[in-house]
N, C-alpha and C positions, 0 to 999 in steps of 0.2 A: 437575495441576495444580490450584489453588484457584482459585474465582472470582475472588478479586482480581489473582491472577499475570494471568488471561486479561486482565481488563480493562487493567492495565497497559500489559500487552505488544502489544494492541491499539492504544493510545495511543499508544505508542512508534510502531508501525509508520504508523500514520496520519500522524503529523509526520514520519516522514520520506518518506513519500508527498509530502505539500505542498512538501515541501523541495526534488524534483527537478523540479516543475512549471515551476521557471525557466526549465529546459533547450530547453522548445517539446513542443508535440504531436505534431511527426512525431519526435523524439529517443526519447521515452518511448514512444512508438507501436512504434517499431523494436524498441525494446528489450522491450516487453510481447507484442508478435507473435507470436514462436516461442514464448512458454510456452501463450500463448491455442490456438494449434494443435496443441500437444500434451496440453492440458486438454480441448478437443472432440474428438480421437482417442482418449484413453483412456476419457471417459464413453462415447462412441457404442461401442467395443470391449466395455465391461465390460457396457452394457446387452444388446449381444447376446448375449454369454455367459450372462447370467441367461437371458435369454428362452429359449432353446434349454434350458438345463440344469435349471429349474425348473419351467417352466408355459406352454409357448407358448399355450397356448388362451385365454391374459389378451389375443389379437387381438380377442377378440370385445368388447371396450370400447369398440370405435368405435361400435358399436350406440347409438343415441340412448335406444332403449329403457330401457337401466340407469339412463338420467339421471332420467326419471319415475319410476321404479322407488325410488332412492336418495331422493327429495323426498317420495314416498308415504310411506316408511317410518319418516324422522326430520322431516320438516314443518318445526319452527322451528330445531331446530338443523341440519338441512340448510343453512338458508338463513343463520344464522351462520359455518357451514363455508367459505363462499364467501370469507371475508375470509382466509382460509389458501391457499385453491385459488388465489386471485388473484396471491400469491406465486411461485407457478411461471411467471408469464408477465413478471417483472420485468426491468427492464433494457431490455426491446423500446421502450419511453418514450425512452429515450436514443438511438432512432434518427432521432428528428426534431433532436435537437441535432449528432449527427456531421455531417447533409449540409453543416454550416458547415465541416467539415474533412476530409469525402471527397464524391468524385461520388456521386452518386444511383446510378450505375450498379454501382458498387463495392460499396456498401450494399445493394443489389437482390439480387447475387450471392451475397455473403459468405452472406447472412441465408437466402436459399432452397436454397443448394447446400451449406452447412457448420452455421449455428447450429443452424435449426429441424429439420433433421436428427436432429443429433447429441441435441438435447435430445428428443425423439421414442422417439429408441432408448434413452435413456438412464432415460426416467420407463417407459417400456414395462417393460425389463430390472428397475426396482425393484419394479414390479405384479406383476412373475412371482414374484421374492423373496419378496415379501411373503404371497404365497399359500401359502408353505411355512412362512415364520417371523413369524408374526403378532403375536410378544414382542415383536418388534425396531422395531415401528413408529416409535417415538420416536426411533431412531439409522440410518434405512435406508440412508444413504448409504455410511456407513464400514462398516455391517456386510457389506453386499453385494457390496464388493470381495475378488476373491481374496487368499488368505493373500500370495503374494510379491509383487504389487502393493500391498500395502497402504501402505508407507511410503513410496514414489515418488509414490505418488497423493495422501497427507496432503501432502508437501512442495509439489506441482503445485497440491493444491486450496487452499492457505492463499494460493500466490502467484494464482492464480485470483480469489481473494475481495476480494484488494488492486487489483488490475487493475481488476475491475467496478467501483469508485469511480471511476476513471480517466475515466470516459465523464459522469458527472455533474458533475466539476470542469469537465472542458471547455465541458460544456453551460454551467454556471452563467458562464463567461467569455464567451460568445458572446452568451447572452442582455444580460449586462451592457452589453458593447460596443455591442449593438444599440438598446439603452434609451440609452444615454450619446448616440448618432448623434442620437436623435430628441428630444433634450433631455428626458429621463425619468429621469434618474440623473444625482448628484453626479459633480462633474469627478475623474477619475481616470487613474493613468497606466496607459495600453495599449501593451505592447509587442507586436509583430509577429515572431515567432518563425518565419515560414515566408516566403520571396518568391513562392512561386508560389500560395499558399492564403491568401486576404484573413480569412478565418474562424480561423486558427491564432493565436490570440493569448493572453498570460499577463497578467493585473492584478493587481501585488503586493497591494494593499492588499484586495482580494477575497480572495485568495489566504489571508494570513493570518488576516481575520476569519472563513473559511469553516474553515480550520485548527481557531482557537478554538472556535466551534461544535460541529463534529464531535468534538472530543476530550471538549466540556462535555457532551453527549450522551452520548457514551459511558460516562462517568464517573458521569452521573448517572444512568440507565436500568441499566445494567450486564449486563442479559441480553437476547438477542437477540429473547425474545416480545415487549418493548414497544416494540423497534427495529421490528420486524415489522410492528408495528400501525401504526406511525407511515409508515411506508416502503407499506405498503399504501394508505392514503388520500392518500398523495402522488402514487402510479402511478394509481391511479382517476380521482384528479381531472386530472391532466394527460391522460388518454384522452378523459375526457368533454369536456373543453373543447377539445380539438382537433378530436373530432369536432363540436362545435358551431361551432366557427369555420369547419368545414370545409362546413357548413351553409351557411353565408354565401357563400363561396366559390363553389359548387354554385349559389346563386339569382344572385347578383350578378355574377361574373365569368364560369363557364361557361356560364351561360342553361341550367343542365339542364333537363328538363323536369319541371313540378311533381309528377308523380306518382313519376318515381324519386326524388325529396328526398322524397317522403312515406313511400315504401317503405324508404329508407335512415335514416332518423328513426326508424319503429316498428319495423327489425330490428335496427338497432345500436344506437339510443339505450336499450330495451327491455332489452338485455345487459348495456351499460355502467351505467345505473340502478340494476338487481338489483344488481349487484357494491356500487356506490358505496353503496346503502344496508346492504349488508351491513357494509362496512368502518367507516361511520359507527356502527354497533353497539358497536363498541369504543372510541369516541373519548374514554373516561374514562379508557382502558388504556395509553394512550400517543399515540392519535389525533390529541390537540388539539395535539401539536407541529409538524407541518407547516403549520397553519393557524394558528397564532400566529406562528411565521415570517411565512408570506404576507402576515396583517395586516401585522407592522413594515414590511416589506419593499412594500407598498402604501403606506403612509403616507408613508413616506418620498418613493416616486417621485411621490406625487400632491402632496407638499408642493413637492418641486422643479420640477416639471413647471409647477405653478400659476402659481410665483411668476417663473420662468422666462420663460415668455409674456411675464407684466405687464409686466416688465422690458422684454423686448424691442420688444415694442408701445408703449411708453412711449419708448425710443430711436427709433423708426421715425414716431412721431408729432412728435418734439421733434427730430430730425435738422435739421443744417444744411446746406441748402443749397449746391452751389458759386456762387452769388449772393452768398447770405450771408458765404461764407469769402472772397471777394472785398475785400468791404466790411470786414470784419474786418483782413485782414491789408493792405489799402491806407489804413489810417486812419494819418493823419501824427502822430496822438499816442500810435501806439504805437513803442515803440523797436525795433529790430532789433538785437540783439547777437550778436557772432561765436558761430560753431558750427553745428553740424548736430545737430536735432534728429529723432528717431524716435519719433512716436506710434501708439501703438498701437491698435486698434480691433478689432471685429468685423464692423463693418458695412461693406460691401462697396461700396455706393452710400450717397452725404452723410457726412457727417461727425458722430459722437456729440457730442451738445448738453454734456458736459463738458470738450470744446475753449474754448468759450464762457464756460463757468465759468472755466477757466485762466487765458484773457486777460484779463477781465474783474478777475481779481483781482490778476495778476504785472502788468499791462500792459507784458509784453516778449513779444518773440519770438526765435528763433534766425534767424541769416541764412538758413539753408536748413532748410526744415522739410517733411517725408517723413512721410505719414499709411501705416503698415503694417497690413495684414490679410493674416494667417496662417491658410490654408485647406486643409485634409486633403482629398484627392481619393481615391477608391475604386480605385486603380490602385496597383502594385506601387512604382514609380519615374516621377518626372517629370523628363525629360532639363533637364539643366541650361540648356540656351537658353533654355527654355519655363518655367522656374521663377516667372520675375522677371515681372510685368505693371506697366508704368510709364504714366501717365497724367498730364500736365503741369496744371495749373491756371492759365487767363490772367489778367492780363496776364503772360507770362513774368517780368519785373522782380521780379515776389513770389520766387521761386523754391522756389515750392510746389508737392509734386508727390503721386500717389496711388499706392500700390504694393501690388499685390497677390501675397503670396509661397504659392505652391502646392508642398506636399510628398505623397509616394504613403506609403504604410504601412510602408513596408520604407527610406523615406530617413531619414537621420539628422541631426536639427536641429545648428543651430551647434555645432560643437565650440571652446570658448573664444570668439575673436572673428570666427569664419569667415563666420557669417551676415550683420554689419556690414561686413566686407571686401569681401566678394562683392556685396552690395549696393550699395555706394559705386561698385564698378568696373562696373555693370550699370547705374549709374545714368548714369555718364559716357555707356558706350555708347548708352544710350536720348536723351541729350543731343545727340549726334551725326547720330544718326538723324534725330529728331526735327528740328533746325534745318536739316539738308540736305534734307529731306523740304518744308519749308516756301519754303526756297529755290529749289529745283525747281519748285514749284508758282507761287511768283509771278517765276520766270523765265519759266516758257511764258505766263505772263498779260502779260508785261511785253512780251514778242516775238508778241503776237497768234496766241498757241497754239502756235507751233513749238519745239521743244526744244532751248534754246539753255543748256541746265544746264551744258554744259563751258567757257562764256562764261569769260575769264578774270576778270571783274569780279565774277562770281557767285562764283567760286570764293574769290577774296580777301576778299569781304563774310562768304559763309559759314565762311572757317577766322577770321576778327577775331571772330565771334559766338561759336564754338565755344571760341577759346579763352578768352574773355572770362566765358562761362558755366561751362568748366571751372576755372578759375581761382578763380571764387569758390567752386564745391565744393570744391577742395583747399583755399582759407584757412579754411573753414569745418572741415573734417576736422581740419585743424592748432589750430584754436581749440579743440577737442573736439567727440565726438559725445556727446549724453545721450539714455537711452531714458526715454520719459514713458509712464507707464502709468496708465490711467484705474481708481480704485479707485472703485466705485459701492457705496454702502451704501444699503439700499432699507427703507423702512419704512412702516406703513400710514397712510393718510393723515389729516387732521381728521376725525372724526366716524364711523370707520371701526366697525364691532362688533364685539365680541367675539372673535370665531371669526375675522376675519380679521388682528385685531393678533394673536393668538396665533401664526397662519400665520406671518404675515410677521415680526414684531418678534423672535420667539424660536423657532420651529421652524427657518424658512428660516434665518436670520443666524447660528443655533447651527451647523446643518451647513456654511456658508459659512465660518466662521473655522475649523472644523476638517478642513479639505479641501485638497487640492493648490492653491497659489496660482498667480497669471497669472504672475509671474516665471517660476515653476519652468517653467509648461509652455511659455512661450516662451523659456527658457534663455538668460535675460539677464543681464550681468553686473552684480553688484550694486554696484559702485564706481562704475558711471554710471548708476544708475537711479533714476528721481525719480518716484514717486507722486503722483499728481493723485487727489485724493478729492471727492467730491460725493454727496450724499444724493436718491434719489429717492424721491417720495413717490406710492404705488402708491392 
């Protein structure tokens, strides 16, 4: 096959690999698992075969003296060769990403009992083979395979190469999900593909962008040499950064003895920095790619997080208190029109300033008003009876409520109008319980602390109040339900510097306009949706 055909076949395989991601990590893993088991069995068996057939004396390579001799003979060339040597351990950095998909114990067992022994046997066998066939150094793997196993091994090797990409794809999804929860990444759709493991996620937007990037790199570089240089820099940087962060954990969380920390830095740090300096030598031969991608991603994350925090702090500083809400809703000049309004907000405590902006311009409110905050919890499912938390804003005659809707990561958000219908039913249940509790307390006070809640007069009064409030809610629903969404636009305040204006007015707003909008996240029916706009000067 020509180089051009190989490149296009590789691109087609990549497209197919990304297309199956939507089925979930567990299903993809169950499909790939048996192939990987066959792969490790074959490379370990072939390695042992070559070791005994060609030169068992290569076992002497475990003597560290040969490392010193190698560097004395080759000097600078030995240091440069470390960039290729590091590719023998690539893939191990994916263990950190896999913790989100598998248990720590399963990774420890599989790495120590299967992966590491199989790789050691495979490399030892190839070294023994090269002792007798030095001319095959550029194609050692396939040349060292015994004749009858060549084609089966070829098929398994291609499948294993495809599967090796899976860990990186899964890791990318996990990192984006965690960045999103910290407010460090623009809003994207996260699909949880497992009810058991929170870390098993699928992100459609990231999946397709990653696919385009991988295909672009494959078509652009065309050879494994440049891709290997790029991958080597990425791998060593991951390991170096992980070790640096581990030092912080050792000092701040584990309270490790400072002598052990220094020993760790000197031993592990010196090895990793040596490898890092070697791979950076090939920066201009494809190594610039991961650093360029990292720079773009860091810029996106910095812009989003910086403006997100400014916007959230603005809302906290200017939120409407419950006292101010009572003043607004009890204003006699304000017209109360028939209907039920669901006003969506990210704030759980307090009302966003956009509500006052809406009232000041419309001068009208619906007869029943519910402020809704939708929150995702780090559990798979929230029981239906615990999903809706209501609170009534006094005085009761205003018919204003607060509601927090809680979802687990596998709970399905409203299909068609189900959230709306369930919310109304739960609101009626809350009214019954809230009024009953109020009458019980009042009945105890009226009877000197004795429980007279079964008194006929108290029951009659409770029944009348409940019927009146529920009839108000029913009439409001019959008049129509409106979903109000606050659409905030942010701009840099007057007098801001050029950097701040570029950050907010151009970079952030460009991302916001090209990403998933609020109504798609909340899954709100478009026919009854009303957006309320307000500009925040940050």
